[in-house]
N, C-alpha and C positions, 0 to 999 in steps of 0.2 A: 182645699185644707191649709195649703201654702198661703193662701191671701188671708185665710182667716188666723192662722197662725200670725201672721204679721201684725194684722191689725189687732188682735190680743197684745201684742207686745207693745204696740202705741198706746192701748189703754192701761195698760199694766204699769206702764213708764211713765204716763200722765201723774197716776196715783202717786206713785215714787216721788215725781218732781213737784207734786202740788204743797210748797211748804207755805206757811201761813204766816204773812207779815207779821200779824199782830204777836207772834210768839219769838221775834226775832231779838237777839239781844247782843250786847258786844261781843267778841271773840278775841282770844288771847294766842297769839303765837310767838315762837321763839323756839330755842334747841330743849328740847326732852332730856337731854344726857351730854352735859358738856363739862369738859375738865378747863377751869378756869389758871389763872399765872400762879397760883398759890399752890398747884396740885390738888385741890378739893373738886369735886363731880357735884352738879347742879343739876335738878330738874326747874329750868330756867321758866319755862311756861307754869307751872305749877308756885312758883316762887311769886312771880308777879301776880298771877290768877288771886293768890292769898291777900297780897298787896289792894288789888286795885278790881277784882271782881271780874266778871266775865266768863265767857264757857270755853274750854278749853278742848281740843280735837274731838276727844271721844265721849263729848258731852252735846255734840250738836243735834243730837237727836231730840233735846228739847226745843230745837228750831223747826222741826218738823223733817229734819233730813232722816233716812234710814238709819238704823243703831248702827254703829261701827264696831265691828271684833277688835277688841283690846292687841293692840300691836301691829296694827295696819294703818296705813296713809295711802288715801287717793286724792289724785290732783284734781279729779272732778268736784269730790266733796269739798275741797277747800276752797276751789273757784266759787262753786255755789253758795257756800256759806259766806265769803266773802262779798260776793254778789249782793247777798240780802241784806246781810249787815250795812253795806252804802247804801242802798237803795231806801233803807227804812230810817237813816238818819242814826244809827247806832256807830260805833267806834270798832276798830280795828286796832286792838293794844299789841304793839310790837316791842318784844323785849331783844334789843339788840346785843346784848351781853354777850360776849364771846364773838361775836361778828367781824370780820375783816373788811375794813374800808379801806382804798387806796394805799395797799400793800402790793400791789401787782400779783401775777400767779392767777393759777386757776381755781383759787380759794378767796379771791376777792370779790365782795359782794357787787362793788361797782363794776366790773368786768363781767358777770354772769348774763349769759343770753337769756331773756325771758322768755324765749319761745324752745331753750334747748329740753331734754327730757331732764325730770326731775331726780331719775335715778342716776344721771351722769353727774348732776352739778351738783346735788346733795339738796335735800328737801326744803331745809329750812332756807338755803340761799334760793332756791327756786321761790320760795316765798316771797322773799325781801325784792327779788326782781320782779314779780308780778306787781307788785306794789309802788316801785320806783317807776314802772315802764307802763303804768293804767291812772291817768289822772283821777277818777272816780275812787281808785283803792289809796293814792297817795293823800287824797283830800279827806279821806274817812280814817286817816292813820295818826296814833299816838304812838310815839317812839318814847324807850323806856331803857334807863340804864343801870345797873347794881352798882350801887357805892360799896365801900368797904365795909360798911357796919351792916351789910345787909338788906338795907332798904332800898328803895327805887325813886330814881326822879326821871320827872319828865322832860326830854331833850327840848330845849327852846331852838329856835329857829336859828340863832349863832351857832347853836353845838352841831347841828345839822349841817350848815354850811362848813363847819370845821371838817368834819368826817366825809363830806362830801355828797350826803346822802340829800337826795331833790328828787324831784319829777323829770324822768329822762323820756321826752315825746319821740316820736318816730322822725328819722329824717327825710324830709321831703326835698324832691328835686325840684330844679326852676324848669319848667315847660313849655316857656315861650317860644323857643327856637322850633318846636314840632309842629306850631300852630298854622293850620291850613285853611282852607274857604271854609265859611260856616253853613252849616249842615242843617242843622235846627234848634230850634229854641223853644224852652217850656218856662213856666214860672219857677222851677226849682235848678235847671241846669241849661246850659249851652252844649251844644256839641259841634265840635270842628273835626274836618278831615286831618289825617296827620301826613304832613310833607313827605313826600316819597313812599309813603306805604298806601296803597288804595285799599287795602281790607283790614286797616286798622283807623279809630277814631279815637279822637281827644275830648272825653268828658269832663265838662267843668260844673262843679258842684255848687249852686249857688248859697251863701251862707244865709239861714234864716234870719228873720229882722231882730235885732236886740240881742245875738248870739252874744255870748261870755267866752271869754277866753277858756274857761275850763269845758264848755262845751263843744267849741271849737277844737281843741285837744282831742276829745272824745270821738268826735266823728273825723279824725285824720287817724286814730288808732282803728276806727273802724273800717277805713280803706283797707288796711294792712290784714285784718280779719276777714273782711270780703274776699280780698285775694287769695288768702291760705284756704278758707273756705270751697271758694270755687275750684282751686289746685286737688283739695283731698275728693272732693267729686268727682274731677276729671281722675284722678287714681282708683277710684272705685267704677270707671267704665261710662261715667254719666259726658255726655257732649256738653262743653260751656263755652262763652265766649271769653277767653283767658284773658288776664290782666297783665299787664307790663309794668311801666312806669308809674311810679306816684309821687304827685309833687303839688305844685301851684302853678297858675296864671291868673296874673294879676293881682295876687294876693289871695285868689280863690283856691280852695283844694280842687284839684284836678287828677286825671289817672288817663292813663290809656290802655284801651283793649280792642279785641277783634269786632270790626263793625258789624251792629245788628240795625234792623230796621225799627221805626218807631212804633210805638202801641205796644207795648207788650202786655200779656195776661200774667194774672198772679195765681198762686196757688199758696193757700194758707196751711201752715202745719205747728199749729201751737202758735208759740212765741217765735217761730221760723217763718219768711216769706220767701218764696221762691218768685222771680220773675223769668218766664218763657219768653224767648222774641226768635225772629228768622233773622238767620246770617245771610250772608252776601249770596250763598248758594241756595238759598231757600228752607234750608234744613231748619227746626227748630232746637234752639240749644238754652240752657240756663244763662242768663245774662246778669243776673243779679240774685245775691243771696242777703238776707238781713235778718237780725234778731235783736231782742230786746236785753238779751243777755249782755253783760259787759264783755264776755269774749265768749265766742262758741265756734271759731274754728275748729279748736282741740276735739269738739264732740262731732265734728262731721263724720258718720260711719257707714257702715254698710247698709243699714236699715233705710238711713234716709236717702242713701244712695238709690237704693230699689225703689223706694216711692219716687223719687226725681224721674226715674228713668220710666218708670209708668206714667207719671204726669206727663214728660215728654212724649210718651205713645198714645195717650189719649188724644181727641179730636176734641178740641171745644165747642161747646155747644152755640146752634146757630143763632141769631137774634129774635125774638119772639116765639121761640120753639122750646120743647120740652128739653130738659137738660138731657146730654146724651148720658148713655150709660157707661158706668166707669167701673173699675175694679172696686173692691173692698177700701183697699189701702188708700185711693186716691179719693174717695169718698170721705175716707177719714182725715185726710188732707183738708177738704172742702169745708167741711164742719168744724175744723179748728182745733183740734185732738191735740192737746199739748205732750210735750216730753219729746217730740221727734228729736231734738238735736241734744239731749241728755242721754241717750240710750246708747252711746260709742262703745266699744270695748272699754271696761273697766281697766285703769292702770293702777293696781293697787301694790303697794310695795311694802314689805316687812320692815318695821322699824326695829327688829330685835337682832339684824345680824352684824354682829361685832367686828366683821372682816375688815371694815374701813372706819375711818374715823366719823365720815357724814352718817353711814348705816346707824353707828351708835347715837350720833347727834339726833337724827331722824331719817 
């Protein structure tokens, strides 16, 4: 019964996660309730929506997302909407009126940690941090500022430069100094030993032919997401090949991890793929987690961890033999059931708590 319940969770989640790209539209972000310098309060999302169109948060059910109860804010829902919008060529329209840039302090949007909890940094600043730290979102965003007469103007590149609004890619270390002997090579990566670390290896990801700067930025972001996703699995009791430094080697993206053997086997979970490998002790571990999502590490929860643990425990099928019997949850993985990475515990926040400025803003 427990396994059946878990399988039903996956199926139901896949239905909830199945947004139709054909229904995607522009979306509007900004402060819902903000006091401006003249002392007047404004719903800046609604104002920009009326001026430029697009959907605001509580209308995202029109894109196929589960209907939101008025007064709630859900980080996963925001991410999914921006993700769908960026992937379908639509625009994120961000009203930055009332946003602080370059002022210093904990309310400065330029200093906001994109991986911080939204309830701590403020929901709207969390949203702008996601835009500035993720290339796909930044490239899909138009920024607007309210004029004194109540109309809106789209900020030009020079305006954004003056404010300091720019894409902020992850900081990459130089890893040339840790490169040891060559261990193995494939068309997509080169693996070296790490000097002075017998149980670690340096993995160099080779760039695809004709890769653009934007695609490279997205790959670099993905390395940090993978590291965080593996850490989230480990916190849920899953044995993983831990990641350490992330950087470059001879201009290529690279990272240091616990050493594993070659020829991993893969387990599919909808838009999430786990790679299972043997470590130096001969134990099977999760060595890689990938997803087609723009960012997926924040959605690694207990259900995915349980499924990963069962996948680790399952014996791979022998060649030219019938597939080994596996639990319902692992069979769901192998069939590619969607939604595994989108059923982590919801982080739903109330937007109606007036105790703090940011709670009033969103």
